N, C-alpha and C positions, 0 to 999 in steps of 0.2 A: 526239448528235451528228450534224451536217450530214454527208451523205454527197458526196464529191467524186469525180466522173468523171476517171479517170485515162486519158488519152488517148494513143495513139501518137505521140508528137511528136519528130522529128527534132530533135538537139542541137543544130543550125545554127539552128532555127527561134526559139530560145530567147533571141535576141538583143532580142525585146520584152520590155517590163517585164512582171512578174508582178503583177496587182491587187493593191494593198495594200501592195506590199513597196517598198523603198528600192533595192535592188540588184538585177541582172541577173546571168543567166549569160552569160559570154564563150564564143564558139564554139570557142575553144582551150583551156576547161576551167577556166579561173578565174572571179571575178566581178569586176563594175564597177559603179561608180555616177557617174552624171552629174547635177551639181547643177543642177537646174531649177527654181528656187523654193522647193526643200525645204532651204532653209538658214535659220538656223546648224545644224549637226549635228555631233556630237563621238562618240567611240567609242574602244576600247581593243583592242590584239590582241598577242599574245605570239608570239614566235620564238626558237627556241633552236639553238645548235652543241654541241660536245664541250666548250667552255670557256667558253662566254658565253651569257647570255639577255638579251632585251630585252623590254620591254614598252613598245610604243609608243602614248602617249596623245595623241591627235591630234582637231583638230576644223577645221572649214570655217566661217568666221565669217558673220556677214550681209552682209558686202560680198564674200565670195566668196574670201577669202583663208584658206592653209593654215597651221595653227600646229601645231607637233609638241614634244612633251616626252619624251625617252626616260628610260627606267628602265633602268639596266645593271646586270647580275647578275654577278658573277663568281664561280662557284662552287668553283673551285680555290685563290681568294686568300681564306683563311679569318679570321676577325675573333674576338675575344674577347666573351662565352664562346663556347668552338667547340661550339655546339649545332645543334639542326636548322636555324635561321635564321642561321647565322653566314657566309654567303656576304658578301663585299664588294659592297656597292650604292651606287648613286649615281643621284641623277635630274638631267639636263642638257637644258636647253633653248635651247641655242644654236642661233640662226637662220642658216643657213648661208649662202642667197641675200642677207641683209642685209649681208654681208659683201664680197660681190661690188661692183665699180663698174663704170661702163657709161657711153661716150660715143659721139660720132657721128664719132670721130676726125678732125676738119676743124678744130678752132680750139684744139689744143694740147689739153694734159689739163686739160678741165674735167668731170671725171667727175661722174657723178650717181648716185645708189642706185637699185636696181630697184623699183618701186612698181606699186601697183594690180594686186596680181595678182588673177586670176580662175580658179579652179581649172575646169578642163573635166572631168578625170576621174580617180577614185581607183580603182585595181585591185589586187586581191588573187590572188597564186597562188604560194605559198611564198614572194614578197617583197612588199613594199608598193610600187605604183609611183604617184606623183603627176603629171599633166600639167597644166600651168597655163602662162597667157599674162601677160605683164608688159609694164608701159611707163614710161617715165622723162622726166622735164622737163628739157630742158637747163638748164644752168648758167652762171650770168654776167648781169651788169649788160644791161639790155635785153631779157631773155627774160622774158616772161609766165608765170608758172604756168596750165597749164590742167588742168582737172578730169578725170580719166579720158580722156587722149590714146589715139590708135589703139594697139594692142597692136604690140611692135617686136621681142619676144623672146618665144620658146617654150621652156619647160623641161620636162625630165621627171626627177623625184626615183626613184631606185630604193634600198630601205633595205633590209639584210638581215643576219642574223649571219653570219661565218665558220663554215665546217664544223668547222674544227679549231682555230681559234686564238682568243685571248681577246679577238676584234675586232668590232665593228659596223661596217659599211660603209656607206657611202653614195654614192652616183654621181648626178651632176647633168649632164644632157646639155642644153647650152644652144645653142639654133640661132637666127639671126638670121632673123626673117622680115619685116623691113622692107626699103625700098627701097634705103637706105643703107648702107655698111658701117659697123661698130661695133666699139670695143675693148671688150672685157672683162677687167678686171683683177683677177687673183686674187691676195690679199695673203699675206705669210708670217704665219700664224697658228697658236698653238699655246694651248691654255687646259690648265693642269695643276694638278691638287689631290694633294697629299701628306699622306697621313694619318698620325697621330701612331703612333710606333713601338710604344707599349704596347697599343694597341687592334688590332695584327695579330698573328695566331698567328705568322707568319715576318717581324714588323717592320713597318717601314712600306711602303706600296703608293702608287703614282704611278698617277693616273687622269687620261688624256690625251685631248683632242680637238684635231685638226689638219687643216689642208688639206695637201694634196699638190701640188707642182711648182707654186710661187707663179710669178706674172709677167703680162706684158700679151699677149692674144692678139684678133688682128685678124681679124674674121670679115666677110666678104664676103656680101651677101644670098645666104639658102639655104645658107650654111656653118655648122656646128654645132663646139663642143668640149666636152670633158669636164673637168668637176670632180669631184674625188675628196676625201672627208672620211674619217677614222677615230676612231672612240671607243674606247679600249682601256685596258687596265691592266697592270701587271707589279708585281714586288717593286722597291722603292726600289735603285736601283744597278745593275739591269740595263737593258742595251740592247734596245729593241724590236727585232726583226728587221723587214726590209723587208716591206711588204704590197703584193700586185700586185690592186689592187680587180678589175681584168677578170678575171684568174684565179678569183678568189674568187667572183664572180658566176656564172663557169661552173660552179664546183663546186657551189655551191647548187642552180642548174639542173639538174646532172646528177642531185645527190640527189631533188629533185623529181620527176625524169624516172623513175629508177629506180623509186621508191616507186609513182608513179602507175601505172606499166606493169604492177606485179603485182598479183595478186589483184585484178582489175579487174572492177568490176560493169557490165552491161549489163542494164536494165530499162527498161519502158516509161515511167518517171518521171526525167526527166534531174535534176529537183531531188535526189531522193534517190541517184542516181548520184553526182551532184556533191559532196553533203555526205560521200559515203562515201568518194570522193577526197581531200578536205579532211582529213577524219578521219584516214586512214591517215597524211598528212603530218604532223599534230600529233602523232599516237602515237608515229611513227617518230624523228621529230627530236629529241625531247627525251631526249637519252641523253647522259649527262656522261661524259667520259674521265678518272675519278678514280685516284687512287693504289690504292685498291681494286678497281680495273677499273671495266668499264662499268657505270655506275648510271643505271636509267631515272629521269628526274626528273619529278614531277607537275608543278613549277614554281609559278607565282603569285606570285613574287617573295618566296617562303618555302622551298619544298621542294626543295633540289637537292643533290647528292653524298649521297644518303641512298636508301632502299628502305623500303617499308611492305609489311605482310602483306595489306593490302588492294589499294593501288592498284597494286602490282607484281604479286604474287604471285598475287593472286584477278582481279582486273580485266584486265591488260593482257598478261602471259606468255603465257596460253594462247592469244591471237592471233598471238604474234609467228611461229610455224613456218608457219603459213599465208601471212603475208606475205614470206616468202622475203629478208628483208632481214637479212643476216648481223650485223651490228652489233647488231639488237635481239634476236637469239637468244643472242648471247654474254653480252648483258645480263640475259636472264631466266635463264639458268643461272648466272650470277655472283650474283644475287639469293638462289636457293636454296642456293648455298653459303654466302652469308653467314649465312643463317638456321641453315643446318646446324652452324654453329659454335658454338650455343648449344643444341644437344641435351644434355641431363644425365642420370644414372640416376637422380635423384631426381624426375624428371617435373617441375620448377619450370617457369612459363611462358616461352615464346618471347618475346624483346621484339615489340612492336608495330612498332618502326622500329630500322633501324641506320643511323647517322647519321656525320656527319664522315668521310666518305670510307670509312667501316668501322671509324673509331677507337673509336667510342661508341656508345650504344643510347638509346632513349627508349621508357619503357613507363609514362608519365605517367597514363594512363587503365586501368591495371591489364590483365588478361586480358580483351581485346576479343572473345575467339572467334578468336585470330590462330591456333592451329594448325590448326583447321578451315580458315581460309581458304589456308594453305600446303599443307596437304594437298590440297585441292581444286585449287589452281592447278597445282602440282608434278604431278599425276598427270594432269591434262589436258595439261598443256605436253609431258609425257613421252611420252605417246602420240601427239600430232599431231606432233611432231618427229621421232619414227620411226628415231631414233639409238640403237641396244641400250647403247651403253656409256654414254650419258648416262642412259638409263632405271634400268640398273643402280646407276650413282652416285646417282641421287637414292632409291631405293629406300629406304635406311637413314632418310632426313629423312621420308618419306610414312609409314613404318611406326612412327617416333616419334610422330609428330602423331596418327595415328589411335590408338595406346594412350593417348596423352595426353586424346583426347577422351573415349576409353573410360572412363578414371578421373576423369572430370568429370561423368559420367551421374548423375543425379538420381534417387531412388528411382520416379520417375515414367517415367525411362528416355530422359529428354532431356538435352541438354548445358548444363551451368551455366558462366556466366561473369560477370566483373564487369560488362562493358557490352557493347556492340557497335560497330560500326566509326563510328559515332555520336559513341562517346565521351562519352555521358553529356549530350549537347545536348537528348535526348528520353528518356525513361524506356526501360528494356530488361527491368526485372525481374531475376530469378535465373537465368533461363533465356529467351532469346528464339529466335525462329522463323528467323532468319538463320542463326545459328551450328549450329543442330541439323541444317537442311538441307543446309549446305554440308558439314557430316559426312557425312551420307547419301551425296552425290553422290560426296564422296571414297572412300566405302568401294566403291561401286559401279565407279567407274573403277579402283580400285586391285586388285579382282577380276581386271579384264581387263588390267592392267599387268603384275601378278604373274605371270600366267599367259604371258606372253609373255619373261619374264626367267626362267621356270623355278622360280617361288617353289614351296614344298611344297603339294600339293593341299588337305591339311587346314587350312592357315592360310588359303587363299583361300575355302574352305568356311565357316569362322568369320568371314571378313568377309561373305560373302553372308548369312550368318544374323544378323550384328549388323546389316547394311543392312535387313533384313526386319523385325526387331525395332523398329528405329529408326521406319522408315515408319508402322507401327503406332504406336508412341509419339506420335509427331508428330500423328498424326489425334487419339488421345485428349486430348492435353495442350493443343495448340494449337486443334484445330477447335470452330469455335462461330460461333453466329449472333452477326455484329455490323451495328450500323445497318441490320440487316433483310435483310442478305447472307448466305448460307450460305456461309462462308469461315473465317479463320483469324483468333484474337486473335493480337497480336504476343506477349505473354507473359501470364502469370497476371495477372489483374485488369484487363488492358486493356479498355477498353470503347469505344474509338475505332477506327476504321479506320486502318491504316499503309499506306503505301506500299511496304513490304517484305513484305506478304502475296503478293507476288508469287513469292517465293524457292521454293516447292514446285513451281511450273509449270516453272522453269529446270531443276528436277533430274528434271522427267518424273512428277511425282507428280500424278495427275489426279483425285484423290477428289472434290475440290472447285473443280474448273477451271470450271465454269460460272458459280457464284456468284463466285468470286474474279476472274473477268474483267469481269463484271458491275459489281462494286465497284470495280476500278481503273479502269475507263472511266464510272462514275459522277461525279455532281454533286458528292459530299461530296469526294473527292480531286482530280479533273480542274480544272485551270488552262489558260489560254492556253499557258504555259510548260512545261507538263507536270504532274506529280502533286505535291500538297502532301505533304510527309513524314507529316504527321498530319492528319485529319480536324478542320476547324477552325482549324488554322494557315494563315500566310500563306507559311511557309517551303517551298521546294522545293529539292529537291536533283538533278541530271540524273542521278545514277549509279541511283537507286532508279527514277527515270522509264525509262531504257534498260533496266536488268533486266525491269521491268515488259514493255516493249514485246517484248522477247526471250521472255519468258514466254506472253504472250498469242499469239505464234506458235506456239510448241512446243506450247500447247492446242489448235491448229487452228483458231483464231479469226482467219484471215488477213483477211479483209474489215475485220473491225472493227480490226484491229492496222494495216493500211494506211492507213485514214483518220487515225489517230492518228502513223504514221510520216512519211506526207506532211506534216501539217500542222507537226510538229516540226521536220522538215529545212527546211521552207521558212522558220521563223521564225529557226531557227539561222544558216542560209546567207544569207537575202535578207532579213532584217528589220533591227532596229535594232542588233543587238549581233553582229557576224559575225567569222568565219564557221566557228567550232568549236562544238563541246558545251561547256557550261560546269560550272564546279562547283556553286555554289548562289547563293540568294538569301534572305534581304539578306546572309548571311554571304559575305565574300569579293568583293564587288561583280562576280560574275559572272565570275570569272577562268577562262582558257582552261586548266584543269589537264588534263595530256595523257593521263592515263589514261583520263579519261571519253571522250574520243575512241576510245580502243580498245573501250569498251564500244558504243559506236554501231557500230562495225565487227561487232562479235558479234552485235548483233540480225539484221544480214544471213547472217553465216555459218552461225551456230547455230538462229538465229531463221527468216528467210525460207527458206534452203536447209536447215535442218534437219541440219546435219553434226554427229555426236556421234562422238568418237573411240574406237574399241573394240580397237585392237591398233595394234600399230607400222606396219602396211601395211593396215589396214582402219579402217572407219567405217560406222555407220549413217547413212543419208539419209532423212530426212522432209521433202521440200518442203512449204512452206506459202505455196502463190502465191496471191495473191488472184484471186476469178472473172474480174476485169476486165483481167487481165493474160493476154495471149496466150503469153508465152515470157519468159525471163529466163537470165541465165548469168553465172557465174564464171570469168573466164579467169586462168590462170597462177597457179593455186592452188600453195602449196609447202608440202607435208607428207606424213606417211605415206611419206618416203623418195623422192616423185616429185613432178614438175610434173605438172599436168594441169588439164582444162578441165571444166566442167560445164554443159551447156546443157539447160534444161528447157522443154517446148513442150507448150500445153494441144491435144489432139487433137479431133474432131469428137465422139468419142462420150463425152467428158470425161475421159477418162485422160490421165495426164502422161506423155509420152515424155522419158527421160533418157537424154541423150547423153553420154558419157565419152570423152575423147580423152585420152589419157596419152601423155607422152614414152617412147619407148623400146617401148611396147605396143601392140597391136591396137585400135582403137576398138570401145567396145560400146554397145549400148542397150538399155535397158530400159523396159517399159511398167508403169506401177502406177496403182492408183486414187487419187485424193485422199485424204491421211491415211495412207496405207499406207506402210510402211517396208522399204528394201532395205539389206541388207549388200554392201558395196562392198569387195573385196580388190584391194589393189594388189601383186602379187607379180611 
């Protein structure tokens, strides 16, 4: 892989385009694209609120005009059958600017449609903003049609979901940039669809698009006006509540500001910093307020008002305490409570997913290693959250899951399962590396957590012995030479490299770390978009790519990992499909599933900074800072019962200086060698 030199570049300097990329970083923290001969272009992005999600499929055509199709998803309006995918959904391509009429207000009402749009800029920063210029031709006998007349109107669209209501809002700021006054006519407009009553769990639903405040507005040169549009749904017979689009926009911006200001990354690479910020937004926004409590939603026009043992319990919940966004912490605890409902004395498998606002389950792939996923995520969440009563509440679930896994051990000492989190898309054998590694990590975390809440010492010693035995079994059963690398086979009989061979690295098992890192970064698995799921396949999933990135950092290979990280962040943030981590390809059309964004954040918190929870008020810190970086910092970390900052600087003698600033406590400084681990207590 070609090495890239990471320079210390001020954020404001990144207004210049990045070579080979369509988008550029805005000095304010978002990204923007200014079409300059690189059209046509199309993309899609998902944004979510507590009662609505929207996937915006947009394009700029060869003439420079903007086109939009909105996929509207209403997770709390359930349809039949009330299964995993039963959110009310609709695609609407209503062109709001085409509904407006404009004239020069000089010769009666001879109104024309806006024409000849030319997009000047598309910007993303928790909303989508589109700035464009428009022209129009005069109407009436004696007027000659002019091709591409001078622009006379500027328009900025702002599109976003409501934070708390089942509404997608669009605000159009229209400005007169010509030399004469103009009239903008906003029509009375409402477009409604009523669904058949037999198809809805609660009967018929009404999906409605409408313009607010119709009428004629006269704009003098330089004046502007606002036109608001709503796309929403409700049960038939309900009266929709009034919506203040300005207040909704402010609420959306406040949310983006809150999430951006916490767990803030400062590194010499603004591309990584900005992608980290975007990933926090996507991970935190996608939480639905259901009858069954807050539920983090993967999204993708498929997965809402439900939780999964992998996406929520394993991927994103361990991040949330550090983010300090209380709604996210509530969703995490709620997810574990739902899984705890299904503990049983017979130790039958837990469901893979709890769906339909908590009313039903999905276990169509059998046992995917779900108990290992849940134990791993719950133990890490409880430690980082630092709330003893929550840890005590979660302990029975963790304990049950650990015992379930123990009962599933094969004669060789590894955990058996029907499949893994890919649910049969690729073979996983009778026992796979991912499940056993998650169980191992869960045992290690549980020893720490149990000590914090006063569990019997013999119980914790037993877990420690089980972890030691499992590590040895993982080496015996999975350790192998595959494609010439001293690494792991993913299951018995597997002769091809798999991206999930990274899993021992994230758990701190270093027996085969050198060969595994070489395999992950080798030509057999590496593609411009990340890791192939399997050697020889064209399929890639970001989730295993992001696990691999984290594992390579944990293995102490910061320089090799950072080349990979920079390339990945640049492609996702500034490339052709932006701005978030994605699910997979070719499956799902690279949907912006939200838990993958959580995994990107954990590359930084657990990989680059090497934070490993060890107690309700303590963690191990093993920084893995690349040699080309002089310093890095995580600001406003919310974990272990405190808010604190970590700043790491490389000293002239090669050591690392760690500065810890904790709210309410005296600052502390540590000096360590690269690769060294220190235990930090926040008492």
